[in-house]
C-alpha positions, 0 to 999 in steps of 0.5 A: 559597561558590560556587554552581553554579547557580540558577533564576529564573522570571518569567511575563509574560502577553501580553494581546493574544495570550493567550499565556504567555511564560516567562523562564528564567535559568541563572546559571552559563551567563548565559542568558536563555531565552524559551519558549511552550508548544505548544497546540491552537488555531485556525490561520488563513492569509491573504493580504492585498492591495489592488485596485480595484472595477470594473464587471463587464459580462460574464465568460468562464468557463473550466476550470482543467483539461482534461477530457471534458464529460459534462453541460451544464445551460444554454444561451444565453439562460438566466438563472442564479443564483449557484452554479448548475451550468453544465457538468460534466466527467468526474469518474470518475478523481478520484472513485476517488482521493477514495474511496481518500483517504476510506478512507485517512482512515477507516483513519487515524482507526481507527488513532488510536482504536486507539492511544488505547485502547491508552494507556488499556489500558497506563495501566490495566495500569501502575496494576494493577502498582503496586497489586500482584497480586490473589488473583483474578488469581493464580488466573487466571494459574495456570489459564492455565498449566494450560490452556497445558500441556494445549494443548502436550501436545495439540499434540505428540501431534497432531504425532506423529499427523501425522508418522505419517500422512504416512509411511503416506500416502507409503508407499502410493505408494512401495510400488507402485513395484517391481510397477509397473515390473516390469509396465512391463518386461513390457509393453516387452519384449512390445512389442519381441519380440512385435511387432517381432522378425519385422521384423529378422534377428539381432534380438537381436544387436549388428547387427540388420538390417531384413528390408525396404528403407527408401527414406528416406535415413538412416531405416533406419540410425536404426531399426536403431541404435535396435533395438540400443540398446533391446536393451541397454535391455531387458536393463538394465530386466530387471536393474532389476526383479530388483534388491531396492529397499529405501530410498525413494530407491532406489525413486524412482530406479528409477521415473525410470529406468523412465520413461526406458527406456519412452520409449526404446522408444516412440521406437524404435516411432515411427521403425519405424512411419514406416519401415513405413508410408511408406518401405518396399517392403512389400506393403500387407497386410504393412505393415498387419499390421506397423503393427497390431503396432507400434501395439498395442505402442506403446499399451501402453508409452505407457499404462505411461509415463502410469501411472508419470508419474502415480505420480511426480506423486502422490508429489511432491504427497503430499510437499508435502501432508505437509510443509505438514501437518507444518509446520502441526503444528510451528507449533501446537507452537511457539505452544503453547510460547510461550503456556506460556512467556508464561503461566508468566512472567505467573504468576511475575510475579503471585507475585513482584510487579513489580520496579522495572525492570518498572514502569519498563518499563511506564511506558516502554510507556505513554509510547510508546503516548502518542507513538503517539497523537500520530503517529497524530493526525498521520497523520489530519491528513495524510489529511484534508489529502490528502482536502481537496486532492482535493476542491478539485481536483474543484471544478475539474471543475465550472463554476458561475455566480459570480453572478446573470446571463444566459448569452450563449454556450456554446462546448462540447458534451457529449463534447468535451474542454474545454481548459485556460483555453479559454472554455466559457461567457460570462455577462453581469451588468450591475449586478455588480462585481468586484475586480481585484488583482495578487498577488505570486509569494510569495503566489499559490501559497497562493491557489486559485480559490474561496477566500473573502475579506473586502473593505473599502473606504477609503470605508466603513472597516474596520467594513463588510466585503463577502464575496467569493471568488476567481474567476480567477487569470491564469497569466501574470505581470506584472512590477511594481516588479521583482516577478512578480505575477499578476492575480486577479479576486474576485467579490462574493457579493452585489449591494450598491448601496453599491459603486462602480467605482474604489473602493479594495478592501482584501482579506483572502483566507482560504487555510487555516482549520484548527480545533483543531490543534497550533501553535507559534511559527514563529520557533522553527523552525530549518531544517537542510537538509531537516530542521526542528528546534526547541529545547525546555526539559525539566526545566531542560535545553535539547534540540534535536529534529526535528519535522514542520511543516504549514501556516504561519499568518498570526499568527506560528504554524505547524502541528506535525504530529509530534515535539512535543506539547501543553504542550512548552516551545518556546524562542523566544529564548536570550540567550547 
């Protein structure tokens, strides 16, 4: 009988690396699969190079970035110790960036903790669902329904109260419109009749004429035209006051029209005032008498315009207030409805017990919560990396002594701007040694000033290590065997009489050192354009998933920031 598939597992323990490799065979596909489980471990990234030890009589110290000098701690002739502060640049801007990055890290950590707590909560809820509903929980669920029913009744009652109050508050303004516009008409009519009729002949005819000469060209015809127009305006205004206004819209339209009528009267009075005061043949006494009447009428009409305008603004504001209050009350009703629906559903669930579908859904929520923890953890690492990068950058604002020595020259002053790669301090050290090495372009991007290193020499062998640190990196390249390289100087941490100029230095520079991070084999990563993919073995099935990677280690591993979790079987080889 034909077999469709069979499984073979062979475990091989790699003694040197302590990793486990498993071979998985699927007979019908003739595949051998090798995988390594993702795990949290220490990740170390190093750069190895070979250089020469040489005597260091003096060094020129420069800043890796320009900046304003805020503090100089030394002067020529001073003796200094290793790591003594020499010169400090203005760090205010980067201090702000560091504070923000620190806050972002705190937020990311808080989110990580919150997601961890959510996993515990969801798992506890799943456990409760599997156990079934207790009597106490049923009583609580019934009480919640009762409470939410009462809350909904209260919310609906409050909505009715708010709507009723809104109508009353608005009507207090709206109901004043008819009487106010009637008063305004009387004021306007009085301003025209009582204070300007004596200045016109045939004042209320279709062709009113001024009783005095106006010298300004065109002003006389303007005043006479406006008087004729305002005769019509006052007639229409009177008809408006006699109209029975019933609806709110009718009253509001009457209010707007009344303001327009009043402004027309004011315009007429303004032009008539100009004609009387500046451009007429009237005697001073007559002009003064006329002007007094015009001003009195205009002041009264302007007061009514202000009253009606303020009323309109009050109505608009009251409408906005009413809408907000009603919206808030409606929101409370909807919240009460939703709370009742949820509590009723929870009561129904408590009475009926969870279905298989609900249990599966809760399990999915637990899995999603765990995935969120992984994603939040990646955010923490990202925030830590950002903060670390800024702190490294801040180190470029500070010039410190790389070894014990004597200051021979200080070339900058407080307040000046120190330029990039411009000598700021000269330091002598008669008995100190340094290592000069050329690092190829493929590795130089990983190295920064201050990186720690261990150096061994051919003379003393690998058992004796001399600690050192990167002191400077030359920005200009030099082609060696067709490859761009960059001169890099390393300074020994301590004086050591065993060192001799000319010794071969075998250098290991530590460029990244990350504890307890999720790592996978770097050879398992598949690059597809901008995407990084891996293949995993899950329940006997090979799946390809997208991941986010971080630092690449020096031992064939790479940091996995998201998309994979500890214990996932990462496929490193498929023999097809």
